Each structure stands twice: as structure tokens, then as C-alpha cells.
N, C-alpha and C positions, 0 to 999 in steps of 0.2 A: 882952239881945240877944247879948252876947258869949258867954254860957253856951250859948245855943241854937246859935250858930254853931260853937262848939267841938264840941258833940255831933254836929252835922251833919257836920263834917269827919271826926270819928272814925268815924261810920257810913259815910261815903263810902269811907274808907280800908279799913274792914272789908269793904265790898262788893267793892272792887277785889281785895283779897286772896282773898276767897271765890271770885270769878270766876276768878282766876288758878289757884287750886288745883282748881277744878272742871273747867275746860277745859284739856285737854292735847293738844298736837299732836305726834304721833310721826312722825319723818322716815322716808322710804323706806329699806327694808333695815335697820330697827331694830325691836326688840321690848322693851317695858317690862313688867316684872312688878309687879303690884299686890297689896299685902297689905292685908287688912281686919282691923283689930284684931289685928295681928301674925300673921295666918294667910294663906296664899296664897289669892288670890281670883280673879285673871284675868291674862291677858296682853294688853296693848294692842297692836293692830295699827297699821300706818302710817296716819296721817290724824288726824281730830279725834275725841277721846275725852273722856268726862265721868266724873269720879270724885267721890266724896263727900268734901269737905274734912274734915280732922281725924279721919276714920274710915278712909278709904283712904289708902295711902301708896305712892309709887313706890319700891319696894325695890331693884330691879335694872334696869339698862339694858344690853341686849346688842346687838351689831352682828352682823347676819346675813350680812355679806359674807365672802368667802374671805380668810383672814388668814394671812400668812406668819409663821413663828416660827423664829427662829434657835436651833438646838440647840448649846449651848456645846461647844467642842472637849474631847475626852477621850482618854485613852490606853487602847487596847485591846490585848490579848495574843492573838496568833493561835495556831493549833493547833501550829505549830512553834516556839512560845515566842519570837516576835518582837514587840517593842513597835511599835504603830502608832497614830499620833495621827489621830483622825477627827473631822471636824465636818460638820454637815449643816444642812438647812433643811426645816422641816415645814410643810405647808399643811393647814389645818383650817377648819371652818365650824360655827357653832352652828346646830343643827337643832331643838333642843327647849329653848326659853328657861327653862321651869320646871325641867327637870332640870339645866340649866347653872347655875341659881341655887341649887338645894338638893342636887344629887347630889354635889358636891365643894366643899370650901371654896375651892379655887383650881384650876380645871380646866386653866389654862395651865401651872402648875407640875406638875400631875399628868401631863399628856401629855408634857411635856419630860423628866421623870424616867423615864417609861416608855419613851420613845424611846431614851434613853441606855442603860438596862439591857438593852433588847432588842438594841440595836446591839452591845453587848459580848458578849452571848450568841451572836449570829449569827457575828460575826467569830471568836469563840473556837472555833467548829467548823470553821473554814476555815484553809488554809495561806496564807502570805503571797502567793504568786503568784496564787492563786485570788481573793483580795480585789480585785485590780485587774481581773480578768476577769469577775467575777460581781457587778458593781455593780447591775445590774437585779434580780438575785435578792435581794440584800441590801435594796434599796429596797422590793420587793414584800413580803418577809417582815416588815419593820418595820411597814409600813402595815397588814398583816393583823393583826399582834399588837396594835398600839395600837387599831385600830378596834374590835376586839372588846370591849375594856375601856372605851373612850371612849363607847360607846353608852349606858352608864349615866350618863354625865356630860352627855348632851345634845349631844355634839360628834361630828362626822363628820370623820375624818382622810381627806383626799383623796389626798395623795401625800407621799413623803419622797424627798429627793434628797441624796446625799452630795456635799458641796462639795469636800472635799480629803481625800486619804489621804497622810499624810506618814510614811514610815519613818525610822528613825535614819540619820544621815549615813553610817555605815559600810555599812549595807545598801544605801543609795542609790548609793554609789560602786560596790559590788559589782554591783548591777543594771545600772549604766551600762557597766561592763566586760563584763558578760555580753551586753548588747545589741550592744556594739562587736564582740565576738568572733562573735556570731551573724551580724552583717552581713558581716564578713570571710569567714566560712564560706560564706555565700550567694554572695559575689563569686567565691570560688575555685571553687565548684560551677558557677557560670555560665561561668567561663573554661574549666573542663574540659569542660563540655558544648559550648562553642564549638569547642574543639580536636577533640573527638570528632566533631562534625558535619563539621568540615573534613576529617578523615581519611576519613570516610564518603564525602564528596563526591569526594575525590581517588580513592579506591578505585573508586567508581562510574564516574568518568570513565575511569580506566585500563581497567576491565572493558569499558566500551562501546567504547573505542578498540581493545582486543584483539579484541572481537567483529567490529568493522568490518574490522580487518586480516585476520582469519581468513576473513571472508566474501569479501574481495577476493582472498586467496590461493586460496580454493576456486573462485571464478569463473575465476581465471587458470588453475588446473589443468584445469578443465572446458574452457576454451577451447583449451589446449594439447592435451588429449586429443582434442577434436573435430578439431583440425587434423591431429594424427598419424593419426587414423582416416581422415580424408579423403585424406591422402597415401598411406596404405597401400592404401586403396580404389583410388586412381588408379593406383598401381603395379601392383596386382593386375589391374585392368582392362587396363592396357597389356601386362602379361605375358600375360594370356589372349589378347589380340588378336594378340600376336606368335606365340604358340603356334598359334593358328588359322591365321595366314598361313603359318607354317612347315609345318603339316600339309597345307595346301592345296598348297604348293610341292612337298612330297614326293610327293603323289599325281599330279603332272604327270610327263610322260616325262623321264627323267634326273634326277628330283628325288632319288631315293635315293642315286645316285652323288654328287650335289652335297653331300648331307649327310655322307657318308663322308669326302669331301675336306675339308669344314669341320672335322669332328671331328679328323681327322689333323693338320690345321694347328694347331688349338688345343692338341692334345696335345703337339706338338713345341714350341710357343711356351711352354707351361707349364713344361716341363722346362728350357728355356733360361733362363727367369726365375729358376727355383730355383737354378740353377748360378751365376747372377750375384750372389746375395745373400751368398755367403761363399766361403771358400777350399776348401770341401769339394765334391767332384764328386759329383753325384747321378746314378746309373745306374739305369735301370728294372730291376725285379726279374726280368722275363721279356723278354729282348731279342728273342725270337722274335715276341712280340706286337707289338713296335715295328716290326720289319722287315715283318711281315705288314700292319700298318696302312699303312706307307709304300708297299708294293707295291700295296695296294688303291687308294691315292691316285693313284699313277702310272697305274694301269689306268684310273681315272676320267678322268684328263687325256687319255689316249690316245683314249678313246672320245669325249670331247667334241670333240677335233680331228677 
């Protein structure tokens, strides 16, 4: 009985082992590569899978999720012979489990080394200032270069990101000084632009004030001219009216004699005023005209009487 029990126990154990090796449950987003007698046979998809024990073997197990991979820091030399320490992170995904198993002995090491060599090559064609400005270009170039080779390894490189660019301390201090100088330059330019705008505003204000003053003076001149013209017109109208009345008076009886008397009176008064203005005695050039004018005036007076 003991011998039969031992054989039964052994058979039970072998049956359990046989079942465990026959039934395999693959997790989601995983792929297992099966070899049959040392040769690639199939790739097990997620779920329940059955293999032949002792003939089939699970040779490789791959994760199909996106995997981040740190690329170790390395020193790169730029086009202007400046050392630059660069490190980054690479994101990849296994797309072909069979190629990932047999295309390379270690695809992780392969894509890491390829990323480093490509990074050195790209930075070596750029100057130091451009390396900080062209990060997107560097990332895209590295991804394209790695992805072309990684396709043979069953790996898809999704993206590459530079984590840090560290120049030497001397270069870093020089860059900081340059940035400070650039900021001071922009501040001076802004201040000068402000002063320029201020001068423009002042000049514009003075010009507008001058225009306003000139418009005011122009209007004042127009008003004065209009006033003088009105005064002249009034004087002319008054003079014309006086002349008309004088002419009408002359046409009346005795008017001509009255005019002669008035003219003689004014003539004598004018000479009298001239004599009072200085010590010089002013005598008419033709005294006979003077005496004749006086005689005419006396005759007019007699006639009036």
C-alpha cells in the first residue's frame, strides 16, 4: 500500500507540474516568446495560452507598455569647441516581440548607445548658443536617427527629451553677464524711447499751441481790419453826405459867396496857426492873392448885409 501511495503521489505531482507548464496566463500588455526545441515557435498574446511541456519553452517575456529610459550624462563638444554636459530621457515601446528577442542581444543598451552617439553628432554641428535655442530640433533629430535603426530590433522610439544642458562654470558666468548686459541695454533703450516720446509730445503740444495762437491773432487781425473798414466806410459816407449838403447849399442863392467867405476864413486861420508853431514868420508867396481873397470876403459880407 505504501508503494502504491508513493507512486500515486509522484503521478499527482507530475500531473500538477504538467498542467502548470501546459497552461500559461499572459498579463495584459505583455508578450511571451515561445521556442520549440530551441527554435522560435510563436508569441503568446495576453490571456490563457497552452504550450507543450518539455518541448515548448518560454524564452523571452516582453512588456509592451511605453518605457522611459534614462540616457546617462555625457560631455559633448559644440561647433565652437565648447564642452557641454548633456543628459536626457528616451521613451520607447516594444512593437515586435520576435525581433526584440532575436534582433539584438540587448536592445535597451543598443538604443541607449545610439542615442548618445547621435546626440554628440548633432551637438557637434551646432554652436553653443544654438544648443539652447534648438532643443526641439535636437530631440526630433535624435528620434528620427534612432527609430530608423531600432525598427530592426522590434522597438519603436517615441520621443527623446533633453533634461539638462550644463556648460562649464566659466561659460555659465559669461552667459549670465551677457544676459545682464542685454537687460541693461533693453532698459536704456526703453528709457530713451520714453524720453523721445516725451519730447515728441512736448513739441506736438507747442506746435498746437502756436497754431492756436496764430489762429487767434489771425482772427484778431480780421476783426481789426473789419472794424477799420467799417470806420472808413462810415467816414466816407459822412464825407459824401457833407459834400452833397455843401453842393446843395452852393446851388442856393448866395451860396457861392458863402463858400468864398469860408475859404478865406480858413486860409487866414491856417497861416495864423503856422506862424504860432515857431519863431519863423510865414508870409504867403503871393500877397496879391491874399489881398484879393480878403477883398472878396469883404464883398461877400457887404452883400449879405
